VOVEXDREN-579559 format. One record per residue (C-alpha): residue number from 1; z, y, x; residue in one letter. Coordinates in pm, 1 decimal. Last residue first. Layout:
N
NUM Z Y X A
...
// end
This chain:
358
358 2912.9 -2946.1 -5032.7 L
357 2794.0 -3095.1 -5364.4 E
356 2448.7 -2933.1 -5349.5 M
355 2410.8 -3031.5 -4986.3 L
354 2502.4 -3394.5 -5055.2 F
353 2256.9 -3416.5 -5346.1 D
352 1978.3 -3281.2 -5123.3 A
351 2071.7 -3532.7 -4855.2 I
350 2046.7 -3813.7 -5110.7 E
349 1704.4 -3688.5 -5220.3 L
348 1584.0 -3662.3 -4860.9 S
347 1711.6 -4014.5 -4790.3 A
346 1538.0 -4179.1 -5087.3 R
345 1306.7 -4393.5 -4869.1 P
344 1606.5 -4536.9 -4680.5 R
343 1469.3 -4851.1 -4510.1 S
342 1694.3 -5019.2 -4256.3 L
341 1731.5 -5352.9 -4440.2 K
340 1357.9 -5349.1 -4519.1 A
339 1290.9 -5330.9 -4145.8 V
338 1453.8 -5672.3 -4104.1 N
337 1259.3 -5851.7 -4376.2 G
336 933.7 -5699.6 -4254.9 A
335 994.1 -5814.1 -3896.8 W
334 1060.9 -6173.2 -4006.7 E
333 759.2 -6171.9 -4237.7 R
332 539.6 -6036.6 -3958.1 W
331 635.8 -6318.4 -3723.7 G
330 560.7 -6587.9 -3981.7 E
329 229.7 -6434.6 -4085.7 A
328 117.7 -6762.0 -4249.5 D
327 122.9 -6937.6 -3911.7 R
326 -26.9 -6648.0 -3712.8 R
325 -4.7 -6286.9 -3830.4 F
324 260.7 -6184.1 -3576.3 I
323 60.7 -6323.1 -3282.4 N
322 -267.9 -6141.5 -3340.2 E
321 -95.0 -5806.1 -3367.5 V
320 112.2 -5871.3 -3055.8 Q
319 -194.3 -5982.1 -2858.6 A
318 -385.1 -5668.8 -2960.3 A
317 -101.2 -5445.0 -2840.7 V
316 -60.8 -5638.8 -2515.9 E
315 -432.7 -5608.1 -2438.7 A
314 -422.8 -5232.6 -2500.0 P
313 -118.5 -5183.3 -2270.1 A
312 193.6 -5034.8 -2430.4 Q
311 348.3 -5316.9 -2631.4 A
310 697.9 -5254.7 -2769.0 I
309 804.9 -5462.7 -3066.2 A
308 882.8 -5458.8 -3436.2 G
307 1171.4 -5474.4 -3682.9 S
306 1381.1 -5700.2 -3461.2 N
305 1685.9 -5474.7 -3516.7 T
304 1720.2 -5421.9 -3140.8 E
303 1345.9 -5361.1 -3101.9 V
302 1299.5 -5097.3 -3372.5 I
301 1623.2 -4912.3 -3298.7 L
300 1558.3 -4934.9 -2925.5 R
299 1224.4 -4759.7 -2971.3 A
298 1393.4 -4473.5 -3155.6 N
297 1660.3 -4459.9 -2886.3 G
296 1399.4 -4430.9 -2612.1 E
295 1228.3 -4147.2 -2797.3 E
294 1474.0 -3876.7 -2687.2 Q
293 1489.7 -3974.8 -2322.7 G
292 1156.7 -4093.4 -2187.1 S
291 871.1 -4038.4 -2428.8 V
290 760.4 -4379.4 -2552.7 I
289 403.9 -4492.6 -2628.2 H
288 267.3 -4822.6 -2765.6 N
287 530.5 -4904.9 -3027.3 I
286 438.0 -5189.8 -3260.8 I
285 596.0 -5118.9 -3596.9 M
284 708.1 -5301.8 -3909.7 P
283 645.9 -5120.4 -4241.9 C
282 929.3 -5081.8 -4492.8 G
281 780.7 -4743.0 -4583.7 A
280 1107.3 -4569.2 -4494.9 A
279 1104.0 -4754.8 -4162.2 I
278 757.2 -4621.4 -4085.0 T
277 869.1 -4273.1 -4182.4 E
276 1167.2 -4307.4 -3948.6 Q
275 959.2 -4427.2 -3655.0 V
274 693.7 -4159.0 -3696.2 T
273 942.1 -3876.5 -3754.6 A
272 1148.4 -3952.1 -3445.7 G
271 851.5 -4025.4 -3222.9 G
270 818.6 -4379.5 -3088.5 A
269 440.1 -4367.6 -3055.1 K
268 200.9 -4570.1 -3267.7 G
267 82.9 -4903.6 -3405.1 I
266 184.9 -4953.0 -3767.4 L
265 205.6 -5289.8 -3941.0 V
264 140.3 -5429.7 -4287.3 H
263 -14.8 -5110.3 -4417.6 S
262 -33.5 -4974.5 -4775.3 D
261 308.8 -4807.6 -4758.2 C
260 210.0 -4644.8 -4428.8 L
259 -120.8 -4507.4 -4556.6 L
258 36.9 -4377.7 -4878.5 G
257 319.9 -4203.8 -4695.3 P
256 66.5 -4056.3 -4448.8 L
255 -133.3 -3895.6 -4728.4 N
254 -135.0 -3541.9 -4587.2 N
253 -434.1 -3627.9 -4372.5 T
252 -598.9 -3509.9 -4050.8 W
251 -887.3 -3737.1 -3957.3 G
250 -916.1 -4097.9 -4072.2 V
249 -1144.0 -4364.0 -3924.1 L
248 -1173.8 -4687.9 -4123.3 N
247 -1308.5 -4956.1 -3889.9 V
246 -1573.7 -5210.8 -3988.1 A
245 -1703.3 -5308.5 -3645.0 S
244 -2049.9 -5249.1 -3497.4 G
243 -1935.2 -4952.8 -3290.4 R
242 -1562.6 -4974.2 -3218.8 T
241 -1561.0 -4804.0 -2877.1 A
240 -1827.0 -4549.8 -2975.9 Q
239 -1648.6 -4451.1 -3295.5 E
238 -1318.5 -4430.1 -3106.5 I
237 -1474.2 -4200.7 -2845.3 K
236 -1632.4 -3982.2 -3112.1 R
235 -1300.2 -3949.8 -3295.1 R
234 -1124.3 -3858.6 -2971.6 L
233 -1360.0 -3566.9 -2918.9 K
232 -1308.7 -3464.3 -3280.1 E
231 -930.8 -3437.5 -3237.0 N
230 -809.9 -3292.9 -3569.2 H
229 -605.7 -3603.6 -3653.5 G
228 -733.7 -3927.3 -3499.4 V
227 -604.2 -4188.9 -3744.0 T
226 -731.2 -4546.7 -3710.2 V
225 -747.1 -4794.1 -3999.0 T
224 -810.1 -5160.6 -3924.8 L
223 -853.4 -5441.0 -4178.3 D
222 -779.5 -5746.3 -3966.2 I
221 -953.1 -6049.1 -3812.7 D
220 -937.0 -5913.2 -3458.4 L
219 -1226.6 -5758.9 -3263.2 Q
218 -1148.0 -5409.9 -3396.9 A
217 -804.6 -5433.5 -3234.9 L
216 -958.3 -5475.7 -2890.8 R
215 -1189.3 -5178.8 -2934.3 R
214 -910.8 -4962.1 -3079.4 A
213 -689.3 -5030.6 -2776.6 T
212 -978.1 -4956.4 -2542.1 E
211 -1051.6 -4627.6 -2720.4 P
210 -680.3 -4530.7 -2725.5 A
209 -601.2 -4585.7 -2358.9 Q
208 -652.2 -4222.2 -2258.4 G
207 -518.9 -4098.6 -2595.1 T
206 -161.1 -4181.3 -2499.9 G
205 -25.8 -3960.8 -2777.4 A
204 -100.9 -3889.7 -3143.9 N
203 -306.8 -4195.4 -3232.3 I
202 -198.4 -4380.7 -3547.0 M
201 -324.7 -4737.9 -3558.5 Y
200 -271.9 -4876.5 -3909.0 L
199 -319.1 -5251.0 -3959.9 V
198 -387.6 -5404.9 -4301.5 H
197 -373.7 -5785.4 -4300.5 P
196 -687.3 -5971.2 -4412.0 R
195 -702.0 -6131.2 -4754.2 G
194 -736.3 -6480.7 -4900.9 A
193 -490.8 -6642.4 -4658.0 P
192 -230.1 -6390.4 -4776.4 S
191 -60.0 -6099.5 -4606.4 P
190 258.9 -5984.4 -4782.6 P
189 208.1 -5740.3 -5072.0 S
188 205.2 -5370.3 -4985.4 R
187 492.7 -5152.0 -5093.7 R
186 482.3 -4936.4 -5407.0 P
185 513.1 -4557.9 -5368.8 L
184 779.3 -4346.7 -5538.2 D
183 1061.2 -4339.7 -5282.3 A
182 815.8 -4268.7 -4999.2 F
181 695.9 -3966.3 -5196.4 A
180 1034.6 -3806.9 -5124.2 P
179 895.3 -3710.3 -4779.6 N
178 1136.9 -3834.6 -4515.1 V
177 1487.6 -3698.5 -4469.8 P
176 1615.1 -3947.1 -4207.6 F
175 1898.6 -4157.8 -4343.5 G
174 2228.7 -4068.7 -4509.0 L
173 2457.1 -4173.0 -4223.5 A
172 2721.1 -3903.7 -4280.5 R
171 2948.6 -3778.6 -4002.7 I
170 3210.3 -3507.8 -4062.8 K
169 3490.2 -3747.1 -4155.4 R
168 3417.4 -3942.3 -3836.2 P
167 3537.1 -3640.5 -3630.7 D
166 3300.5 -3622.9 -3333.3 V
165 3455.0 -3769.7 -3017.9 G
164 3153.5 -3900.3 -2829.3 A
163 3219.5 -4253.2 -2958.0 A
162 3199.4 -4117.8 -3312.9 Q
161 2866.0 -3954.1 -3239.4 L
160 2721.5 -4277.1 -3098.7 V
159 2863.3 -4479.3 -3390.4 L
158 2680.5 -4251.9 -3635.6 A
157 2359.1 -4317.2 -3442.9 S
156 2382.7 -4691.5 -3503.6 Q
155 2477.9 -4626.8 -3867.3 E
154 2143.8 -4460.3 -3936.2 N
153 1953.5 -4131.1 -3969.1 P
152 2241.4 -3893.7 -3889.5 V
151 2385.9 -3605.3 -4092.6 L
150 2651.7 -3406.9 -3905.0 F
149 2879.9 -3199.9 -4124.8 A
148 3095.6 -2887.2 -4110.5 D
147 2964.9 -2775.1 -3774.6 A
146 3095.4 -2635.2 -3445.3 A
145 2876.4 -2750.4 -3159.5 C
144 2887.7 -3030.6 -2906.0 R
143 2701.3 -3256.1 -3153.7 Y
142 2326.1 -3210.7 -3113.8 W
141 2337.4 -3080.7 -2755.4 I
140 2490.8 -3418.9 -2664.1 S
139 2150.1 -3586.7 -2680.1 N
138 2136.3 -3876.1 -2926.3 V
137 2004.3 -4189.8 -2758.0 T
136 2087.9 -4399.2 -3067.6 I
135 1840.7 -4233.6 -3307.6 S
134 1694.0 -3883.7 -3308.2 D
133 1649.7 -3634.7 -3596.8 T
132 2010.0 -3516.1 -3625.1 V
131 2063.2 -3295.0 -3930.7 V
130 2339.1 -3043.2 -3852.6 V
129 2514.3 -2874.6 -4146.7 V
128 2688.6 -2537.2 -4116.2 S
127 2870.7 -2402.2 -4422.4 R
126 2863.9 -2028.8 -4488.4 C
125 3173.9 -1811.1 -4443.1 T
124 3112.4 -1730.9 -4078.7 R
123 3387.3 -1577.4 -3866.0 G
122 3188.3 -1598.7 -3542.4 P
121 2870.2 -1486.9 -3722.7 Q
120 2589.2 -1432.7 -3470.4 V
119 2752.1 -1645.4 -3200.7 Q
118 2848.1 -1929.2 -3435.9 Q
117 2502.6 -1927.1 -3590.7 L
116 2343.8 -1936.7 -3245.3 L
115 2543.7 -2248.3 -3155.4 Y
114 2446.9 -2414.9 -3486.0 P
113 2080.2 -2320.5 -3421.5 Y
112 2030.4 -2473.1 -3076.9 P
111 1995.1 -2833.3 -3210.1 P
110 1683.4 -2820.2 -3431.2 Y
109 1725.8 -2964.7 -3782.4 V
108 1986.1 -2702.5 -3869.7 S
107 2095.3 -2662.0 -4233.2 V
106 2269.8 -2330.6 -4303.4 V
105 2468.5 -2343.8 -4626.8 I
104 2588.7 -2072.7 -4866.5 D
103 2309.6 -1845.2 -4750.0 P
102 2330.1 -1463.2 -4742.8 Q
101 1951.3 -1409.7 -4765.6 F
100 1925.9 -1054.4 -4629.5 R
99 2225.3 -1046.1 -4396.8 D
98 2155.8 -1397.6 -4271.7 L
97 1791.7 -1309.9 -4201.0 L
96 1891.6 -994.1 -4014.3 A
95 2138.8 -1191.8 -3803.0 A
94 1873.9 -1451.7 -3720.4 F
93 1624.1 -1187.4 -3607.8 H
92 1887.0 -1034.2 -3379.3 K
91 1986.5 -1379.7 -3257.4 K
90 1626.3 -1465.5 -3172.7 V
89 1586.1 -1140.8 -2979.7 S
88 1910.1 -1190.0 -2786.4 G
87 1840.2 -1545.0 -2671.3 L
86 2056.0 -1510.2 -2358.1 R
85 2367.8 -1626.0 -2542.7 R
84 2200.3 -1967.0 -2560.7 L
83 2298.4 -2045.5 -2202.5 D
82 2668.2 -1979.7 -2267.3 R
81 2679.5 -2191.8 -2581.5 D
80 2500.3 -2479.9 -2413.3 F
79 2773.6 -2496.4 -2148.7 D
78 2859.4 -2866.9 -2139.0 K
77 2544.0 -3001.7 -1979.5 K
76 2512.4 -3376.0 -1918.2 R
75 2269.1 -3435.5 -2207.3 D
74 2053.7 -3145.6 -2091.9 L
73 2010.3 -3308.3 -1750.6 W
72 1922.6 -3636.3 -1924.2 R
71 1649.6 -3464.0 -2123.7 Y
70 1512.2 -3280.3 -1820.1 V
69 1483.6 -3608.1 -1627.9 L
68 1319.1 -3775.1 -1928.1 G
67 1071.4 -3486.4 -1946.0 W
66 952.6 -3584.6 -1599.6 A
65 921.4 -3944.7 -1716.0 R
64 709.8 -3837.9 -2013.6 P
63 449.2 -3662.8 -1797.7 W
62 139.0 -3648.0 -2017.8 N
61 286.7 -3657.5 -2369.4 N
60 627.9 -3500.1 -2304.0 I
59 491.9 -3233.9 -2069.3 L
58 182.8 -3145.2 -2272.3 A
57 398.0 -3109.9 -2584.3 L
56 637.7 -2876.0 -2402.1 Y
55 356.0 -2666.7 -2257.6 G
54 192.5 -2636.0 -2598.7 K
53 526.4 -2527.4 -2747.3 R
52 583.2 -2271.0 -2474.4 L
51 238.9 -2123.9 -2535.9 G
50 295.3 -2109.0 -2910.5 Q
49 632.1 -1941.4 -2847.6 N
48 457.3 -1669.4 -2646.3 F
47 210.1 -1629.6 -2931.6 R
46 485.3 -1543.5 -3179.4 G
45 824.1 -1487.8 -3011.5 Y
44 1054.6 -1407.2 -3301.3 T
43 891.5 -1585.6 -3596.5 E
42 801.4 -1889.3 -3386.9 A
41 1154.2 -1911.8 -3245.3 F
40 1317.3 -1850.6 -3582.7 L
39 1130.9 -2134.4 -3753.4 D
38 1236.5 -2071.7 -4111.3 H
37 1288.6 -2259.5 -4439.4 C
36 1422.5 -2083.7 -4749.1 E
35 1587.4 -2245.5 -5048.6 V
34 1733.7 -2091.1 -5364.1 Q
33 1875.3 -2374.3 -5572.5 A
32 1770.3 -2414.8 -5938.4 E
31 1513.6 -2679.5 -5847.4 P
30 1798.2 -2912.7 -5741.9 A
29 1675.0 -3272.2 -5737.9 T
28 1300.8 -3227.9 -5680.5 R
27 1288.0 -2898.3 -5493.8 A
26 1593.8 -3003.1 -5293.1 L
25 1419.6 -3320.9 -5177.5 G
24 1105.0 -3126.1 -5090.6 A
23 1301.7 -2880.7 -4875.3 E
22 1490.0 -3166.1 -4709.8 I
21 1165.8 -3351.7 -4635.5 G
20 992.4 -3040.3 -4503.1 R
19 1281.2 -2972.5 -4265.3 A
18 1286.9 -3334.7 -4146.8 A
17 912.6 -3328.9 -4079.1 S
16 946.2 -2998.0 -3895.9 N
15 1213.3 -3138.4 -3666.3 H
14 1039.7 -3472.6 -3611.4 G
13 712.0 -3304.4 -3516.1 E
12 839.6 -3208.9 -3171.7 G
11 913.7 -2856.9 -3056.7 Y
10 791.8 -2690.5 -3376.9 A
9 1130.4 -2544.3 -3466.7 A
8 1352.9 -2577.7 -3774.4 T
7 1614.6 -2386.7 -3971.7 L
6 1683.9 -2459.6 -4339.0 I
5 1871.8 -2191.6 -4536.2 L
4 2034.3 -2300.4 -4862.1 I
3 2143.3 -2062.8 -5137.9 K
2 2344.0 -2209.5 -5426.2 K
1 2315.3 -2045.0 -5768.2 M
// end
């Protein structure tokens, strides 16, 4: 019976989303496998880690350019292994976990873990698999480690790793491990003159401009759904900004696959999970927030494949939506055709098969 250990961290939702997708894929295709998923930083540092996480999220959401400087500094570093030797408490916890579980494969969806694995078990017998959650602008911390395989979300990212010197035989472009539900759900029909297009505005960053963006979108001839998560203050602001309009406000939900597959276009930030889940749903995207560095590649993927556009100001967002649904949704149909070529809704299932065959 194969034992698979998945390691994640809550520094960006893309890592946790990928971990959940892989776990769900294994549960569906290989229920006989023993699978455990751990966030070693949360388990080791507790409340201190929560504080660091909040600081990180505040930095990338409120001062994205500052984070961009940090990101590029990390990309130039060549001594990750030396710096990570200082994480003695994490390594102690990691070593105990390895001794107890004795995995056949360690799957890392957060880049420090392959380095820590090599330090904890220099003569390791388990396989090390790195699942890269970013596209195109892939930070070097992802691939300057010893690993048996690097799984990337698309061919564009595979070329980046190859150009950096990673053995092509170790690279697999299997897609981003989205929730397997994406493989089951039907896609929306194209917009028709008899019905209004469905637009999903997902707010998880840039909340300062969100009420104005929602107000402008609510004035268009569309069916608008706005997600606000747990943010009740934001909900009240959106309700006030769209008063008198038929807007569907959604709080926290675990039905994101259903919302995306039912929408003609998503408006949201260029996060790794958001972009890849949108692609999996075959849903074009208008990106209204980009964190400098790691999210730039995600935005490039959408723009360079003509699967959407970047529009950050509220007026620009509304103008883009209005434009793509003109002339029998000519612009939307072009975007939808292109994003369909990128879509890998079965990625988590294919990754699960790969892990079981490794």
